[in-house]
N, C-alpha and C positions, 0 to 999 in steps of 0.2 A: 625157543624154537628148535625143533629137531633138525639135525644137519641134512636129513633127506628131503626136507621141505624146500623145494626150488620153485622159481616162478612157474615152471612147466607143470610140476605136480599140483601146485595150488590152482593153476588155471584149469587143468583137467578136472579137478574136483569141483570147481565152480561151474564148469560147463555141464557136468553131470547134474549138479544140483539145480541149475536153471534150464536144463534140457536144451542146451545149445550144442551145435556142431561147429567145426571150424568155419564153414561157409556162412552160417547164420551169425556167428560171432563177428566175422569180418564185415558183414553188412551193418551190424549194430554199431561197431566202433569206427567204421569208415577206414578200414585198413585192408590191404589186398589179402586175398585168400591165401596166397603163398606165404606172406609174412606171418599171418596168424598160424598157419600150419607149422612153420618153423619155430614159432614160440611154443606151441603146444608140445612139440617133440623135443624141446630143449636145445634146438640147434641155433637159436637166435636169442639175443639178450634183450631184456626189457630196457628200452630207452626212456628218456623223460617224456617225449610225446606219447609213447605207448602207455607209460604209467599213468599219465593224465587221462587217457581214454579208458583204460581198464578201471581206474578209480571211479570215474564218473558212472560207468555202467554198473559196477558192483557196489556202489555207495561206500567207497573206501577213500583213503587218502593216497595220493601219489607216493608218499613216503613209504607206505606199506610195500608197494611193488618194488620201489627202488632199494629198500632195505633187504627184501628177499633176493634181489639180484646181487647186491653187494655181498651178502652172506655167501651166496653161491660162488661168486668170484673169489672171495677169500678162501673158501673151502677148496676150490680148484687150484688156486695158487699154492696152498699149503702142501699139495700133493706133487708139485712140480719140482723134481729132483735138481734140475739145472738151476732153477731160480734159488733153491735152498743153498746150493753150492756157492752161488754169487753172494747171497745174503750172509753166509758164514765168513766171507772175506771183508765185509764192511765193518769197520770199527765203530764203536759208539763215540759220539762227540763228547768232548769234555769241556765243562764251563771253566772259565778262568776264575781264580779266587777273587772275590770282591774286596776292594780296598776298604780299609776302615774309614769311617766318617772323619773328615778333617785332615786326612793324610794324603789327599790327592796331590800329585806333583804339579808344581807350577811349570808352565811351558818355558823352555829355554829360549831367550830372545834370539839367539843365533839360529835356532831351528824354526823360527816363525815362518809361516807361509809367505813367499816373496810378494805376492799380490796383496795380501791382507796387511803386510807390514808397511807398505808404501803409504806415505801421507798424500792425500789428494787435496789439491787446492782448487777452488773454483774462482776464476778471475771474473772481473766485472762483465767482460764481454761474454764469457761462457754463461754467466748467471743470466744475463739479459737474453741470450739465445735460448736458454732453457725455459724462460718464462714467456716465450712468444705465444701469441694468441690474442683473442679479443680482449680489449681493456674494458674493465667494468667501471661504471661511474659510481664512485663511493662518496657519499656525502659526509663531510666532517661536521661534527657537532661542536 
C-alpha cells in the first residue's frame, strides 16, 4: 500500500466512483455532515464505529479502514521529531539468561514467605463452624 494512501484519499476516490458528495455520504452512513467533511479532508481519524459504517456501505471489512488509519498514524508519527528524540532515549529491554533445566535453585527456608511458611491448624470448633449449613440425610448401606 503506497504511503500516500490515507483514509481521506481512499474515501475521496470511493466517493467519486460511487458519485457521492459529503452530504449524501453522511445520509447513507448516518453520520453528521461535519464529521464526514472532516474525514474527507483528512482532519478527522477513522474510528471503529466509522470503520464499521464505511465497510458496510462500500462492502469492505472494518479492518480495511482501520488498517488505513493505523498506517497513516504510523506514517505521521515517524515524521514527529520530538517523538523520535524520545524514542532514541528508550533502551531495549533485555531478557534474563534462562536457567539450565534441573539447575533451578531451591528456596532458602529462611527466606520463605512468612504467611506461606506458617502451619495452619484447624481445630474441631473451627472445622464445625466451617461446615455450617443444612445437614443432608445420608443413608448408610
